[in-house]
N, C-alpha and C positions, 0 to 999 in steps of 0.2 A: 819771638814771643810768644809762638806756640809752644815751647817747650813748657813754661811758665804756664800758658794755659792752661793745660794738659796737669798739669802738676797740682792747680786749684781745683779743678774736678776729683781729684784726686784724693785730696783734703776734704774737699766738703760730703765724701761720698760716706764718710763716718758715719757724715749727722742720718743716712736716710733712715726711714721705716718701711722697714722690711721684716716679720717676724714670721710672716707665712715661709718663705720663699731662700732665707738670709741671703739673698743677693744684693746689697748696696750697689747701687750706681751712682756717679756723682756727674753733673756737666757744670762748665762753665761756658758763658758765649760774651762775646766780644762784641760792642758795640762799635761804628764807623769814630765815635768820638771818643774811645776810648774807655767808654766804662764799660764793669764784666760783673756781670749776672750769673747766679749760679743757682743750683736746683741741685735737687735730690728724687728720687723715687720713695712714692709715698705709699703702699700697697695697703688694701680695703681687705676684711675678708668676703666681700660680694668683690670676687677678681676684679671685671671689667671697669669699677668705679677708680680703681688706681689710678694714679699716675705717674707718667716715664719723668727722668730725671731733665729730659732735652726736653720736655714740653714744658717743666717745672721753671726751667729757666727763661723760656721763651719767654713764656707769659707773664715773670716776674720782667721782664724787660716792657712788654707790653705795656702793663701797669706803671710802668715807667714813664709813658710817653713813644717807644718805637715802635715803630712799623714794618713794613717790606720794604726789605734795601738799608734799613739802621743797621743791621747787626749783619758782619764781618766775617767771622769765624767762630764756632763752636770744638770743645772739646770733650768729649766721653768719657767714661771709664769702660765702656760696653760698647757693641757693635749696634749703632740704633734699628728698633725696630722696622715694620712697614709703613704703621703710622704715622710715628714722628718722621722717617723720612720724608713724606709727605710734606711734612712742618715745615723740616727745612729748609725745601724746595719750593713752599709756599713763599716763605721768611727770608728770600733771596740771599741766604748764605754764598759767600765765595769756597769758601773750605771747612771742612770736616774733618776731625784727627777723632782719633777712636782705638780702643784696644781691641784688635782683633780675638775670635775663639782660639786662636793659634797662642794667645801673647803677645802678636806685634801691635805695634802701635802705628796705625796706618795713619793715610791722609790721604782724602776726595775732596770729589766736589758731591752736590745734592745731585747733579745730572747723572754722574755716575753709581751713584748707589740707588738711584731710581729712575732707572730709562724708561723713556714712553711715557713722559709721566703728562698730566694735564692739567690744564689752568681753567679756571670759569670767570 
């Protein structure tokens, strides 16, 4: 299933809105009930207002009723940023599949990506 999920992320990346960086990122997250939610990065001329693909996919899942613990696995076409790593931890995903800067597709847990994380 992980290979299929990564391929969905690759396919959706083409729909990203990245007129400033031309860096198209796609993400696909699988819920425990089998539903898959996709997202892309969306840039803004005011850079801090953009959204990463993984946060877009998770936000879509939340809009459909998912909560922390409901999402099992996410595939992303790029390494997640620090803020997204916190989201992955907070939503209790078990596995994160992503393409590293060297081009290798890796699989890690959120704890491996964000050691010594915090919870409120």
